[in-house]
Backbone as XML, in Angstrom:
<?xml version="1.0"?>
<chain id="A" units="angstrom">
  <residue number="1" name="MET">
    <atom name="N" x="0.849" y="-1.182" z="0.000"/>
    <atom name="CA" x="0.000" y="0.000" z="0.000"/>
    <atom name="C" x="0.885" y="1.232" z="0.000"/>
  </residue>
  <residue number="2" name="LEU">
    <atom name="N" x="0.581" y="2.139" z="-0.907"/>
    <atom name="CA" x="1.351" y="3.369" z="-1.011"/>
    <atom name="C" x="0.727" y="4.517" z="-0.232"/>
  </residue>
  <residue number="3" name="LEU">
    <atom name="N" x="-0.535" y="4.388" z="0.128"/>
    <atom name="CA" x="-1.202" y="5.430" z="0.912"/>
    <atom name="C" x="-0.714" y="5.391" z="2.354"/>
  </residue>
  <residue number="4" name="THR">
    <atom name="N" x="-0.717" y="6.547" z="2.989"/>
    <atom name="CA" x="-0.465" y="6.549" z="4.425"/>
    <atom name="C" x="-1.727" y="6.060" z="5.128"/>
  </residue>
  <residue number="5" name="LYS">
    <atom name="N" x="-1.596" y="5.668" z="6.367"/>
    <atom name="CA" x="-2.770" y="5.220" z="7.132"/>
    <atom name="C" x="-3.802" y="6.339" z="7.236"/>
  </residue>
  <residue number="6" name="GLU">
    <atom name="N" x="-3.336" y="7.562" z="7.370"/>
    <atom name="CA" x="-4.241" y="8.711" z="7.477"/>
    <atom name="C" x="-4.977" y="8.949" z="6.155"/>
  </residue>
  <residue number="7" name="GLU">
    <atom name="N" x="-4.269" y="8.843" z="5.031"/>
    <atom name="CA" x="-4.921" y="9.013" z="3.731"/>
    <atom name="C" x="-5.973" y="7.929" z="3.513"/>
  </residue>
  <residue number="8" name="LEU">
    <atom name="N" x="-5.622" y="6.691" z="3.825"/>
    <atom name="CA" x="-6.570" y="5.593" z="3.667"/>
    <atom name="C" x="-7.787" y="5.795" z="4.563"/>
  </residue>
  <residue number="9" name="ARG">
    <atom name="N" x="-7.564" y="6.159" z="5.804"/>
    <atom name="CA" x="-8.679" y="6.388" z="6.730"/>
    <atom name="C" x="-9.614" y="7.472" z="6.189"/>
  </residue>
  <residue number="10" name="SER">
    <atom name="N" x="-9.035" y="8.557" z="5.677"/>
    <atom name="CA" x="-9.873" y="9.660" z="5.186"/>
    <atom name="C" x="-10.666" y="9.252" z="3.932"/>
  </residue>
  <residue number="11" name="LEU">
    <atom name="N" x="-10.115" y="8.359" z="3.115"/>
    <atom name="CA" x="-10.885" y="7.852" z="1.973"/>
    <atom name="C" x="-12.012" y="6.951" z="2.432"/>
  </residue>
  <residue number="12" name="VAL">
    <atom name="N" x="-11.707" y="6.018" z="3.326"/>
    <atom name="CA" x="-12.702" y="5.058" z="3.810"/>
    <atom name="C" x="-13.830" y="5.767" z="4.551"/>
  </residue>
  <residue number="13" name="GLU">
    <atom name="N" x="-13.486" y="6.774" z="5.325"/>
    <atom name="CA" x="-14.489" y="7.505" z="6.100"/>
    <atom name="C" x="-15.137" y="8.634" z="5.302"/>
  </residue>
  <residue number="14" name="LEU">
    <atom name="N" x="-14.735" y="8.783" z="4.029"/>
    <atom name="CA" x="-15.278" y="9.811" z="3.129"/>
    <atom name="C" x="-15.091" y="11.220" z="3.679"/>
  </residue>
  <residue number="15" name="THR">
    <atom name="N" x="-13.931" y="11.462" z="4.287"/>
    <atom name="CA" x="-13.658" y="12.783" z="4.855"/>
    <atom name="C" x="-12.494" y="13.497" z="4.171"/>
  </residue>
  <residue number="16" name="HIS">
    <atom name="N" x="-11.864" y="12.872" z="3.200"/>
    <atom name="CA" x="-10.713" y="13.493" z="2.535"/>
    <atom name="C" x="-11.174" y="14.733" z="1.780"/>
  </residue>
  <residue number="17" name="GLN">
    <atom name="N" x="-10.430" y="15.824" z="1.913"/>
    <atom name="CA" x="-10.811" y="17.094" z="1.301"/>
    <atom name="C" x="-10.666" y="17.091" z="-0.223"/>
  </residue>
  <residue number="18" name="SER">
    <atom name="N" x="-9.798" y="16.218" z="-0.756"/>
    <atom name="CA" x="-9.571" y="16.162" z="-2.194"/>
    <atom name="C" x="-9.322" y="14.716" z="-2.624"/>
  </residue>
  <residue number="19" name="PRO">
    <atom name="N" x="-10.366" y="13.882" z="-2.601"/>
    <atom name="CA" x="-10.170" y="12.461" z="-2.898"/>
    <atom name="C" x="-9.610" y="12.201" z="-4.288"/>
  </residue>
  <residue number="20" name="HIS">
    <atom name="N" x="-9.840" y="13.103" z="-5.238"/>
    <atom name="CA" x="-9.319" y="12.903" z="-6.592"/>
    <atom name="C" x="-7.798" y="12.997" z="-6.636"/>
  </residue>
  <residue number="21" name="SER">
    <atom name="N" x="-7.193" y="13.563" z="-5.613"/>
    <atom name="CA" x="-5.728" y="13.604" z="-5.568"/>
    <atom name="C" x="-5.147" y="12.242" z="-5.198"/>
  </residue>
  <residue number="22" name="LEU">
    <atom name="N" x="-5.979" y="11.350" z="-4.670"/>
    <atom name="CA" x="-5.531" y="10.009" z="-4.284"/>
    <atom name="C" x="-6.121" y="8.931" z="-5.173"/>
  </residue>
  <residue number="23" name="LEU">
    <atom name="N" x="-7.318" y="9.153" z="-5.707"/>
    <atom name="CA" x="-7.992" y="8.156" z="-6.534"/>
    <atom name="C" x="-7.694" y="8.389" z="-8.007"/>
  </residue>
  <residue number="24" name="GLY">
    <atom name="N" x="-7.919" y="7.374" z="-8.805"/>
    <atom name="CA" x="-7.654" y="7.482" z="-10.233"/>
    <atom name="C" x="-6.219" y="7.083" z="-10.546"/>
  </residue>
  <residue number="25" name="MET">
    <atom name="N" x="-5.732" y="7.543" z="-11.675"/>
    <atom name="CA" x="-4.399" y="7.194" z="-12.159"/>
    <atom name="C" x="-3.436" y="8.327" z="-11.839"/>
  </residue>
  <residue number="26" name="GLN">
    <atom name="N" x="-2.347" y="7.996" z="-11.154"/>
    <atom name="CA" x="-1.377" y="8.996" z="-10.714"/>
    <atom name="C" x="0.037" y="8.509" z="-11.025"/>
  </residue>
  <residue number="27" name="PRO">
    <atom name="N" x="0.954" y="9.407" z="-11.431"/>
    <atom name="CA" x="2.345" y="8.983" z="-11.583"/>
    <atom name="C" x="2.964" y="8.758" z="-10.205"/>
  </residue>
  <residue number="28" name="LEU">
    <atom name="N" x="3.853" y="7.775" z="-10.111"/>
    <atom name="CA" x="4.594" y="7.573" z="-8.866"/>
    <atom name="C" x="5.530" y="8.755" z="-8.670"/>
  </residue>
  <residue number="29" name="GLY">
    <atom name="N" x="5.823" y="9.084" z="-7.439"/>
    <atom name="CA" x="6.653" y="10.245" z="-7.123"/>
    <atom name="C" x="8.020" y="10.225" z="-7.775"/>
  </residue>
  <residue number="30" name="ASP">
    <atom name="N" x="8.596" y="9.043" z="-7.959"/>
    <atom name="CA" x="9.925" y="8.945" z="-8.570"/>
    <atom name="C" x="9.862" y="8.739" z="-10.085"/>
  </residue>
  <residue number="31" name="GLN">
    <atom name="N" x="8.654" y="8.849" z="-10.665"/>
    <atom name="CA" x="8.421" y="8.706" z="-12.101"/>
    <atom name="C" x="8.758" y="7.312" z="-12.642"/>
  </residue>
  <residue number="32" name="SER">
    <atom name="N" x="8.808" y="6.298" z="-11.773"/>
    <atom name="CA" x="9.166" y="4.941" z="-12.194"/>
    <atom name="C" x="7.959" y="4.131" z="-12.676"/>
  </residue>
  <residue number="33" name="GLY">
    <atom name="N" x="6.776" y="4.692" z="-12.557"/>
    <atom name="CA" x="5.572" y="3.974" z="-12.951"/>
    <atom name="C" x="4.338" y="4.771" z="-12.589"/>
  </residue>
  <residue number="34" name="ILE">
    <atom name="N" x="3.201" y="4.081" z="-12.578"/>
    <atom name="CA" x="1.951" y="4.729" z="-12.203"/>
    <atom name="C" x="1.224" y="3.874" z="-11.174"/>
  </residue>
  <residue number="35" name="VAL">
    <atom name="N" x="0.414" y="4.538" z="-10.373"/>
    <atom name="CA" x="-0.450" y="3.872" z="-9.413"/>
    <atom name="C" x="-1.888" y="4.228" z="-9.772"/>
  </residue>
  <residue number="36" name="VAL">
    <atom name="N" x="-2.766" y="3.243" z="-9.644"/>
    <atom name="CA" x="-4.186" y="3.474" z="-9.888"/>
    <atom name="C" x="-4.939" y="3.048" z="-8.638"/>
  </residue>
  <residue number="37" name="ARG">
    <atom name="N" x="-5.833" y="3.913" z="-8.184"/>
    <atom name="CA" x="-6.657" y="3.603" z="-7.010"/>
    <atom name="C" x="-8.112" y="3.861" z="-7.338"/>
  </residue>
  <residue number="38" name="ALA">
    <atom name="N" x="-8.968" y="3.032" z="-6.756"/>
    <atom name="CA" x="-10.412" y="3.189" z="-6.954"/>
    <atom name="C" x="-11.133" y="2.799" z="-5.675"/>
  </residue>
  <residue number="39" name="LEU">
    <atom name="N" x="-12.204" y="3.493" z="-5.386"/>
    <atom name="CA" x="-13.071" y="3.187" z="-4.248"/>
    <atom name="C" x="-14.331" y="2.557" z="-4.839"/>
  </residue>
  <residue number="40" name="LEU">
    <atom name="N" x="-14.426" y="1.219" z="-4.757"/>
    <atom name="CA" x="-15.497" y="0.480" z="-5.414"/>
    <atom name="C" x="-16.133" y="-0.508" z="-4.442"/>
  </residue>
  <residue number="41" name="PRO">
    <atom name="N" x="-17.130" y="-0.067" z="-3.686"/>
    <atom name="CA" x="-17.725" y="-0.912" z="-2.646"/>
    <atom name="C" x="-18.296" y="-2.234" z="-3.132"/>
  </residue>
  <residue number="42" name="ASP">
    <atom name="N" x="-18.823" y="-2.307" z="-4.334"/>
    <atom name="CA" x="-19.483" y="-3.531" z="-4.795"/>
    <atom name="C" x="-18.592" y="-4.424" z="-5.659"/>
  </residue>
  <residue number="43" name="ALA">
    <atom name="N" x="-17.324" y="-4.078" z="-5.799"/>
    <atom name="CA" x="-16.442" y="-4.843" z="-6.684"/>
    <atom name="C" x="-15.801" y="-6.024" z="-5.962"/>
  </residue>
  <residue number="44" name="ASP">
    <atom name="N" x="-15.644" y="-7.109" z="-6.696"/>
    <atom name="CA" x="-14.903" y="-8.260" z="-6.189"/>
    <atom name="C" x="-13.463" y="-8.206" z="-6.671"/>
  </residue>
  <residue number="45" name="GLN">
    <atom name="N" x="-13.292" y="-7.753" z="-7.921"/>
    <atom name="CA" x="-11.961" y="-7.606" z="-8.479"/>
    <atom name="C" x="-11.977" y="-6.469" z="-9.490"/>
  </residue>
  <residue number="46" name="VAL">
    <atom name="N" x="-10.799" y="-5.870" z="-9.703"/>
    <atom name="CA" x="-10.693" y="-4.709" z="-10.581"/>
    <atom name="C" x="-9.456" y="-4.880" z="-11.452"/>
  </residue>
  <residue number="47" name="GLU">
    <atom name="N" x="-9.606" y="-4.583" z="-12.737"/>
    <atom name="CA" x="-8.479" y="-4.620" z="-13.662"/>
    <atom name="C" x="-8.498" y="-3.366" z="-14.512"/>
  </residue>
  <residue number="48" name="VAL">
    <atom name="N" x="-7.328" y="-2.769" z="-14.699"/>
    <atom name="CA" x="-7.172" y="-1.610" z="-15.562"/>
    <atom name="C" x="-6.855" y="-2.127" z="-16.961"/>
  </residue>
  <residue number="49" name="ARG">
    <atom name="N" x="-7.655" y="-1.693" z="-17.946"/>
    <atom name="CA" x="-7.441" y="-2.094" z="-19.343"/>
    <atom name="C" x="-7.493" y="-0.841" z="-20.210"/>
  </residue>
  <residue number="50" name="PRO">
    <atom name="N" x="-6.392" y="-0.489" z="-20.832"/>
    <atom name="CA" x="-6.410" y="0.667" z="-21.733"/>
    <atom name="C" x="-7.371" y="0.420" z="-22.893"/>
  </residue>
  <residue number="51" name="VAL">
    <atom name="N" x="-8.155" y="1.412" z="-23.227"/>
    <atom name="CA" x="-9.139" y="1.281" z="-24.289"/>
    <atom name="C" x="-8.611" y="1.880" z="-25.595"/>
  </residue>
  <residue number="52" name="HIS">
    <atom name="N" x="-8.083" y="3.075" z="-25.528"/>
    <atom name="CA" x="-7.659" y="3.787" z="-26.735"/>
    <atom name="C" x="-6.209" y="3.538" z="-27.106"/>
  </residue>
  <residue number="53" name="GLU">
    <atom name="N" x="-5.409" y="3.109" z="-26.159"/>
    <atom name="CA" x="-3.988" y="2.857" z="-26.417"/>
    <atom name="C" x="-3.707" y="1.396" z="-26.098"/>
  </residue>
  <residue number="54" name="LYS">
    <atom name="N" x="-3.960" y="0.547" z="-27.062"/>
    <atom name="CA" x="-3.894" y="-0.903" z="-26.849"/>
    <atom name="C" x="-2.513" y="-1.381" z="-26.414"/>
  </residue>
  <residue number="55" name="GLY">
    <atom name="N" x="-1.459" y="-0.644" z="-26.721"/>
    <atom name="CA" x="-0.108" y="-1.051" z="-26.349"/>
    <atom name="C" x="0.222" y="-0.823" z="-24.881"/>
  </residue>
  <residue number="56" name="ARG">
    <atom name="N" x="-0.613" y="-0.096" z="-24.195"/>
    <atom name="CA" x="-0.379" y="0.158" z="-22.772"/>
    <atom name="C" x="-0.706" y="-1.095" z="-21.967"/>
  </residue>
  <residue number="57" name="PRO">
    <atom name="N" x="-0.043" y="-1.288" z="-20.839"/>
    <atom name="CA" x="-0.255" y="-2.525" z="-20.069"/>
    <atom name="C" x="-1.601" y="-2.563" z="-19.356"/>
  </residue>
  <residue number="58" name="LYS">
    <atom name="N" x="-2.136" y="-3.772" z="-19.178"/>
    <atom name="CA" x="-3.291" y="-3.955" z="-18.309"/>
    <atom name="C" x="-2.757" y="-4.601" z="-17.033"/>
  </residue>
  <residue number="59" name="PHE">
    <atom name="N" x="-3.407" y="-4.292" z="-15.922"/>
    <atom name="CA" x="-2.958" y="-4.855" z="-14.656"/>
    <atom name="C" x="-4.086" y="-4.822" z="-13.638"/>
  </residue>
  <residue number="60" name="ALA">
    <atom name="N" x="-3.978" y="-5.711" z="-12.668"/>
    <atom name="CA" x="-5.014" y="-5.845" z="-11.637"/>
    <atom name="C" x="-4.767" y="-4.876" z="-10.491"/>
  </residue>
  <residue number="61" name="LEU">
    <atom name="N" x="-5.866" y="-4.434" z="-9.904"/>
    <atom name="CA" x="-5.809" y="-3.678" z="-8.661"/>
    <atom name="C" x="-6.174" y="-4.640" z="-7.546"/>
  </residue>
  <residue number="62" name="LYS">
    <atom name="N" x="-5.500" y="-4.515" z="-6.432"/>
    <atom name="CA" x="-5.784" y="-5.389" z="-5.288"/>
    <atom name="C" x="-6.511" y="-4.593" z="-4.213"/>
  </residue>
  <residue number="63" name="ARG">
    <atom name="N" x="-7.476" y="-5.256" z="-3.588"/>
    <atom name="CA" x="-8.224" y="-4.618" z="-2.501"/>
    <atom name="C" x="-7.291" y="-4.426" z="-1.305"/>
  </residue>
  <residue number="64" name="ILE">
    <atom name="N" x="-7.301" y="-3.226" z="-0.744"/>
    <atom name="CA" x="-6.582" y="-2.994" z="0.504"/>
    <atom name="C" x="-7.420" y="-3.642" z="1.595"/>
  </residue>
  <residue number="65" name="PRO">
    <atom name="N" x="-6.867" y="-4.611" z="2.319"/>
    <atom name="CA" x="-7.652" y="-5.400" z="3.281"/>
    <atom name="C" x="-8.497" y="-4.539" z="4.221"/>
  </residue>
  <residue number="66" name="GLY">
    <atom name="N" x="-9.743" y="-4.972" z="4.393"/>
    <atom name="CA" x="-10.656" y="-4.302" z="5.305"/>
    <atom name="C" x="-11.275" y="-3.032" z="4.761"/>
  </residue>
  <residue number="67" name="THR">
    <atom name="N" x="-11.071" y="-2.757" z="3.455"/>
    <atom name="CA" x="-11.614" y="-1.532" z="2.854"/>
    <atom name="C" x="-12.259" y="-1.855" z="1.510"/>
  </residue>
  <residue number="68" name="ASP">
    <atom name="N" x="-12.845" y="-0.851" z="0.902"/>
    <atom name="CA" x="-13.367" y="-0.939" z="-0.461"/>
    <atom name="C" x="-12.445" y="-0.218" z="-1.439"/>
  </residue>
  <residue number="69" name="VAL">
    <atom name="N" x="-11.209" y="0.052" z="-1.011"/>
    <atom name="CA" x="-10.219" y="0.736" z="-1.837"/>
    <atom name="C" x="-9.349" y="-0.310" z="-2.527"/>
  </residue>
  <residue number="70" name="PHE">
    <atom name="N" x="-9.199" y="-0.159" z="-3.855"/>
    <atom name="CA" x="-8.345" y="-1.025" z="-4.654"/>
    <atom name="C" x="-7.149" y="-0.201" z="-5.129"/>
  </residue>
  <residue number="71" name="GLU">
    <atom name="N" x="-5.976" y="-0.847" z="-5.197"/>
    <atom name="CA" x="-4.769" y="-0.137" z="-5.603"/>
    <atom name="C" x="-3.899" y="-1.072" z="-6.442"/>
  </residue>
  <residue number="72" name="GLY">
    <atom name="N" x="-3.280" y="-0.533" z="-7.481"/>
    <atom name="CA" x="-2.360" y="-1.305" z="-8.304"/>
    <atom name="C" x="-1.280" y="-0.409" z="-8.858"/>
  </residue>
  <residue number="73" name="VAL">
    <atom name="N" x="-0.117" y="-1.002" z="-9.089"/>
    <atom name="CA" x="1.038" y="-0.259" z="-9.587"/>
    <atom name="C" x="1.593" y="-0.991" z="-10.801"/>
  </residue>
  <residue number="74" name="THR">
    <atom name="N" x="2.027" y="-0.227" z="-11.788"/>
    <atom name="CA" x="2.768" y="-0.799" z="-12.905"/>
    <atom name="C" x="3.989" y="0.060" z="-13.181"/>
  </residue>
  <residue number="75" name="THR">
    <atom name="N" x="5.065" y="-0.600" z="-13.553"/>
    <atom name="CA" x="6.264" y="0.119" z="-13.983"/>
    <atom name="C" x="6.407" y="0.030" z="-15.503"/>
  </residue>
  <residue number="76" name="LEU">
    <atom name="N" x="5.405" y="-0.534" z="-16.174"/>
    <atom name="CA" x="5.423" y="-0.641" z="-17.634"/>
    <atom name="C" x="4.951" y="0.638" z="-18.312"/>
  </residue>
  <residue number="77" name="ALA">
    <atom name="N" x="4.514" y="1.587" z="-17.524"/>
    <atom name="CA" x="4.165" y="2.926" z="-18.007"/>
    <atom name="C" x="4.644" y="3.884" z="-16.934"/>
  </residue>
  <residue number="78" name="ASN">
    <atom name="N" x="5.080" y="5.068" z="-17.334"/>
    <atom name="CA" x="5.562" y="6.009" z="-16.318"/>
    <atom name="C" x="4.950" y="7.393" z="-16.448"/>
  </residue>
  <residue number="79" name="ALA">
    <atom name="N" x="3.891" y="7.487" z="-17.236"/>
    <atom name="CA" x="3.202" y="8.768" z="-17.379"/>
    <atom name="C" x="1.710" y="8.494" z="-17.537"/>
  </residue>
  <residue number="80" name="VAL">
    <atom name="N" x="0.933" y="9.478" z="-17.169"/>
    <atom name="CA" x="-0.515" y="9.393" z="-17.307"/>
    <atom name="C" x="-0.893" y="10.230" z="-18.516"/>
  </residue>
  <residue number="81" name="TYR">
    <atom name="N" x="-1.551" y="9.579" z="-19.468"/>
    <atom name="CA" x="-1.954" y="10.268" z="-20.680"/>
    <atom name="C" x="-3.456" y="10.452" z="-20.665"/>
  </residue>
  <residue number="82" name="ALA">
    <atom name="N" x="-3.893" y="11.627" z="-21.040"/>
    <atom name="CA" x="-5.326" y="11.897" z="-21.095"/>
    <atom name="C" x="-5.718" y="12.179" z="-22.536"/>
  </residue>
  <residue number="83" name="THR">
    <atom name="N" x="-6.825" y="11.623" z="-22.920"/>
    <atom name="CA" x="-7.373" y="11.901" z="-24.240"/>
    <atom name="C" x="-8.487" y="12.909" z="-24.065"/>
  </residue>
  <residue number="84" name="ILE">
    <atom name="N" x="-8.382" y="14.013" z="-24.757"/>
    <atom name="CA" x="-9.401" y="15.054" z="-24.651"/>
    <atom name="C" x="-10.274" y="14.994" z="-25.894"/>
  </residue>
  <residue number="85" name="TRP">
    <atom name="N" x="-11.563" y="14.900" z="-25.684"/>
    <atom name="CA" x="-12.499" y="14.779" z="-26.803"/>
    <atom name="C" x="-13.123" y="16.098" z="-27.118"/>
  </residue>
</chain>
């Protein structure tokens, strides 16, 4: 888990002032990869699959025990790309 205990608690308790800064796709601080987090109460398993860029890696997110927060890291990509429509 890359989140601090305080960050995780604030997500689980829905008290974080800016949850989008922790959820979604984020570059790792050292630029060695990306981390993806999602808060999905009804999910059993979660997998990230690129839709528009088929060459990008797919990878599973693992549930942080005792929470509805899923987190996964890949070093096969090191930047977050956004497609603007």
